[in-house]
N, C-alpha and C positions, 0 to 999 in steps of 0.2 A: 586656538580654541581646542577643547578636549571633547571628543565624540566617543561614545561607547558603541562600537561597531561589532555586533554579534558577540557581545561579552568582552571584547578587547578594547582597551583604551587607545585611541588614535589621536595624534596631534595634527590639526589642520590649520592653515592660516585664516585669519579673520576674513569674512566675506566668501568663504568657500561654499561651493554648491555640491549637491548630491553626486553629480557626475565627477567631481574632483575626488570624492571619497571612494567611488566605485568606477574607476575609469575603464575597466575591461568589461563592464556589464553590457549585455546585448541591448538593453533598453526596453525590452518587452515585459520583463518581470516586475511585479509590484514589490515595494518594500514598505515596511512600517517605520514611521518616524514618530518618536514619542518625545514631546517637549518635557523639560525637567519638572515642570509643575505637576505632572501626573504622578511622579514618585511620591509627592506629598499626599496624593489622594489614594495611594495604594493601601489597601486594607486587608487585614488578616481575617479570614472567616474562622468559624469554630469547627471547621471540617478537617479531618485528618485522613489521609490515604494510607491504607495498609497494603503494601506490596508483598505478596506471599508467593511461595513456590507453587501454590495451587491456583493462583489468580489474585486479582485485586478487589478491594472493597473500600468504601468510604464511610466513615462514621462521623456523626455530628456530636461533638463533645458539649456537655451541658454547661460547663463553666469555662470561660476563656482562660482564666488563671490556671486551670488544670492543664491546658495544652502546653503552656510554657514550663510548668513545674514538672510534669510527668514525661512529656515527649521530648526529652533532651537528646542532643547528639550522642550517638553510640548506643542508644537503647536497643536498637534492632539486633545488636550482637548477642543479646541475652534472650531473644524471643524465639526459642525453639518450642515445638509442641511437647509439653511435658506430660500431659494426660488428657484423655478425652473419654466421653461416654455419650449416650444418646441425648443427654440433656445439654452438654456444654463441651467446649474445648478450651484448654488453658495453655498459655504461652509464658515462659519464664524459666527460672526465677530471676528477679532483679530486686534491688533495694527500693523501698519507698518509705514515706513517713506516715502511713495510715495507722489508725488505732482500731484494731478489730473489736467488734461489739460482742462477739461470741453468741450470736443469735442468728437464726435462719432468715433469709430474705425471699421475697417473691419476685420472679423474673419472667420476662416475656421474650419471645424469639427476637433476636437481633440486639438484645441488650449487651452493652460492653461493661464488664464488671471489673473493679479493682479489688482483689482479695489477696490472701496470703495463706501459706501452708503452715500448719501447727501454730497459728496465731502469731507468727514471727514476721514482722514487716521486712526483715532482710531477705525473706523468701516470698516476695510478692509475685503475683501473676496477673496477666490480662486474660480475662475469661470471656468467651463469646457464647451467649446463650443460644442453643439450637431450637429450643421449644419452651413453652410455658412450664414452669416448675418451681418448686420451693427447695432451697438448700442453704447450708451454712458454708460459705466460702472464706471465712475469716475476714469478712468485709467490715467496713465501718458502719456505724449506726445508719439505718435507712436503707441498707442493702448494698451500698457501694456501686450503684449504677452510675457510671461517669459519662455515658453516651449511648447512642443507638446507631446501628448500621443503617444507612439510608440508601446506599447503592451497592449492589453486589451481594445481596443477602444469600443468594444461592451458594456462595463460596463456603458458607458454614457447613454445608452438607458434603463438600468435596474434600475437606481437610482429612488427611490420613497420616499415619505414623511416618515420621521422617520429615514432614513439612515444617517450615519455619517462616517467620515474618522477616523478609529480606530487608525491607526499608520502611520507615515511618516518615511520611511527608506531611508537612502543614500545607494546606491549600490557601493560596493568596488570591484575592479578588481585587479587581480594579474598580474603584467606586466611581470614577469619572473617566469616560473615554473621549471627552471633548478635546483633549490635548493630543490625541493620536491621529495621524494622517496616513492613509495608504496612497502611495504615489509611485509613478514610474517616470516622473519628470526629472531629467538630469539637471535642470536648472533650479531645482528646489533649494532655497537658501537654508544653510545650516546655522544652528545657534549653539553656543557653548553649553555643554552638558547634555545635549540631545542623545537619545538612544536610537540607533538604526538597526533594525533586524531585517536582514536581506535574504534569508533562506530558512527553510524548515529542514530539520534533520530527524530521522526516525530510526528506531530499532525495531526489527521485525520480531514477531512472536516466534519463540522456539530457538532464537539465537542469543544465548547469554554466555557469560564467562564460564559457567560451570559445565557447559556442554551444549550439544545441539539436539533439540527435540524435533524429530521429523514428522510428528503427528499433524502438524499444520503445514506441511511442505507444499501441498497443492494450492491451498488458498493464499499462502504467502507468495508463491510464484506468480499468482495473478497480480498481486499488489506490486511486486518488483517489475513485472511487465508494464504495468500502468505508469510507473514513475521512472522507467529506465532512461528516458531522454532528459531527466532532471527537471521536469515541469509538472505542475499540478494546476490544471485549469479549473477555476471555480465556476462550475456550471450551475450549481444551485447553492443557496445558503439560507440558513434560518437562524433562530436564536440559539440553537443547540449544536449546529454542525455546518460544515461546508462539504460539498460533494463534487467529485469528478466523474462524469458519466460517459467519457469518450469510448470506453470499452463495452458499453451496454448495447445489446444483451450478450452476456457470457454466463455459461453455467459454472458455478463455483461451489465446491463442496462446503458444507457447514462443519468445518473441522473443530471450531472452538466457539460456540455461542457463549457469551459472557457479558458482564456489566460493561456498559459503554461509558466509561468515566471520562472526565476532562482530559484531552490529549490522546484518548484511545483512537486507533484507526481500525475500521471494520470494512468488510465487503458485503454487499447485499447478495444473498444466495438464491433468492426466489422473487417472482413478481416481474413487473415490467421494467424495473430498474436493476435487475440482476446483473452483477458485474460492476456496479457503481462503487467507488471508493469514498468512504466517509471519514472525516476527521472531526471529533467532537470537541466543542468548546464549553459544554456543560455536561454534567453527568446525567444520564438517563438509564432506565432499567434495561435489562438484557432483552434481546429479541431472538426468537428462533430462526428468523430469516437474515440475521446478521452474524458473521463470523469474525472474531478478533484476529487481526493480522499484524498489529504493531502498536507502537506508542511513540508519541512525539518526545524527542529528547531535547531539542532546541527549536526555538522559533514559535512557541505557542502564542506569543503576542501577535505575530503576523497572521496566524490562523484566526485568532479572535476578531481581529479588525477587518479581515478580508471580506469582500462581497462578490456578488455575481459579476462575472466579466474579468475579474482579476486573474492574473497568471502568476503562480508562486514558484520560485526555485525550490527544489526539494532534493535531499540526499537520503538514501536508505542504506543501512548497515545490516547485513552485507550487501554489496552490489550484486546484481543478477549474474549468475554464471550460465551463459548460454553460448555455445560454440557453433550452433547451427547457422550456416551461411558464411562462415569464415573459411578462407583457404586453410589447408591443413597446417601449413607453416605458422600462420597467424594463430591458429587454435593451440598449437604446441607452445607458443610463446605465452599466451594468456594462461594456460594451465600451469606453466612453470612459474610465472609471476605470482600465482595464487597458491602455490605449493601443492598442486594436484597432479597425481600420476596419470598420464594419458596413454591409452592404448587404442591404436587405429586398426581398422580391418585391412588396410592396404597402405602402402607408402610410395609406390612407384608413380612417377609422373606428377603433373599438376592435378591436385584433387581438392574437392570442396566438401566440407562437412554437411551432411544432410540429416543426421540424427545423432542423439547422444543418450547414453544410459549411465547413471540415472538421469531422469529428465528434469528434475527440479534442483534448484540451487542448494537447499538445505540438505537434500540427500547426497549430492556430490560432496559438499563440504564435510558432512558427517563421515562419509566413506573415505575421503581423501583420494579418490580415484574416479576416473570416468572413461568409458569406452565410446568411441565415435564410429559412425558409419559414414563412408565417403563415396563420392562419385567423381569420375574424371571431369575436369572443368569443361570439356567439350560436350558433356551431357547435361549441363546446367544452362538454362536460357536466362539471360539478363533482360529485365523489362523495366519500364517506367510506367507509373499509373497516374492518371490525371484526375485526382480526387476533387479538384475545384470544379471541373466541368461535369463530372459524373459521380457525385458523392455516394449515392445509394448503390449504384452498380459496382463501384470500386470496393465499397464496404462488403458487399456480398462476395465478390471475388476473393478478397483477403480472407474472409471467413471460411469459404469452402476449400480453399487451397492450403490453408494453414499459415498464410502470410500475416494473419492477424497476431499470431503468437511467436513467429520466428522470421528470420530474414530470408529463409528458403521455404517455399511451398511446393506442392506437387499436384498433378492432375493427369488423368489417363488420356493418351492420344488414341482416339477411336476411329479416325478416318483420314486418309490423305488422298488427294487426286489433283493432278496437274499442279496448280499453284496454291492450293488450299490445304491447311492443316486444321483439323477440327478436334477439340477437346471436350470432354463431358464430365466436369466435376459434379460431385453428388450434392444437389441442392435440396433442402428439406421442403416438405409440402407446406404450402401456404406462404412461401417466400415470394413476394411480389417484385417483379423486375419492371418497373415503370419505364416508359420511353424517356430517355434523357441523352443529351449530346448525340443525337442522331445526325449523321452527315447529310449535307445538301448538295454536295458536288462530288468530284472524284476523290475516292479514298486512297491515300498514299499507300505504297507497299509497306509491309511489315507493321501495319496498324493492328493493334490488339482490340478485339471487340467481343461483346456478349449479346446474344439474341434476347430481345425483350418479350414481354407478355403478349404482344400483338401477333406473334407467330407461334405455331405449334411446337417448334423446337426451342422454346424459351429455356435459357440457362446454358445453351451451347456456347462455347468460347472458340474463337477462331482467329487465324492470322493468314493473310494472303501475301505471297511473295512478289506480286505485281500490282500496280495501281488498277483501280476499276471504278467507273462512274455509275454502274448499274446495280451492282450487288456489293454487299459488305463483306468483311472477312469471314463471316460464317455462311456465306452464299445465300443470305436472305436479302430481300429488298432493303433499301437504305432506311425506310421507315421502321423496320423491325430490328435495326442495328444500333446498339449503344456502344459508342467508342469509349474505351476505358484506358488506353495507353498505347505504348509502342514496344516492339521487340528490338533490342539493341544489337545483339550478336546473331544476326540472321543466319550466318553460316552454320551455326550449331543445329539448325532445324533440318539440314539436308540429311543428316544421319539418322533421323528419327523414323521409327517404324510403327505401324498400327499395333495397338495392344501394349505399347511401352508406357512406363511411368515417366512422365516428363517433369523435371525439377525446374522451378522458376525462382530466380533471385531478384528481389526488388531493389533497384538502385534509386536512391533518393537524392 
């Protein structure tokens, strides 16, 4: 049988199962399986996406025949901004078969007009109306309006000299989804001619062939953090998007509000869902609380058919560049592999990277160089966190130490006495630490714990080097103690002094 796996033709024996096609798959991620019949149901819409150097927009073309006749392969090579004024912007020139009427037409904002210069069809232009006006654009009788921008109309005001239409894409719709199945069943039977889409691939905003734009560096970094483990959990889904909320709440800057077209990836920047990552399956208008961070290059069918509870494999280009938490030797190897010049603050002995400048992937790649701050390995405490037993407390701990964003976090050591080490990370007002995973018997040595809201010292983090059945690691009663994990290299604690910044590295 012939199967189309992620765009590649693969031969499999009759009776093969999904697990035979994807033998190395972990089994948790969902894939889209599309039976051949759906290809017969695939339908072309009358919508065209204009990918420009200033952003994207979608226009609905009035006549289906016009889409095929005009938007032919290679058209975008001719679509540079030729002229603009407050009324309109024109891209071209290119050849067409129009017959200019030599009379003015009336236009509305968002109209897409086919006209020509000097009434010569060999010098035709695509003209986008910015406002209501009347003009003679060398258009055919009736004004030459071939369509209207339906999504991304704000792009009309952002076009400046030097911009061009990079790509013109016809948008395909699937008329019948009844032949598509989302499954993670390795025993799913395959049929000849099936399509299998096993992953989503995305290009991030600001990373294109012609250069790197660092204006979106911080919001893109959040997206790369969200998908750095290669997984996209579908926590919410609707008729227009799927969303991953596992990093909610996180403050993300609104670097690039813009139209949320089909395949666009955004991050919410405000509200209760700030930090959630969205992938759109249908175009919707721009929102001031969403910032564009990327676009799906492959696997949009998988996104379209996925629902709540599905886990999707995802790749992002470029992959995140984050050296924090690596041993210095490992960091040097990663930088060399990616063609980045690395400068360290020290090189003697075993050292761990605890900071990097620039901090974001796009800035590092644009500069081609990175500086790292390191600490001796003996100054870094390795820990494990028990997220299953104390999910809220662990989430708070990762947030306040920085472990939410990097493999190494930090917190101040405020007090030591006898067998107890106490840390006081800065926790914001209103953050509730509910009692969870409170111990009922003897607490083993080197247990990591956080004081909950039942005690005045809520938010204190502690570790005790000896077991104790009466008090927890923060010297509070057991009812006021939330156990969140364990310290692995206890010997490193011995050299810690009050007032020091203690670095912690999570081992998973």
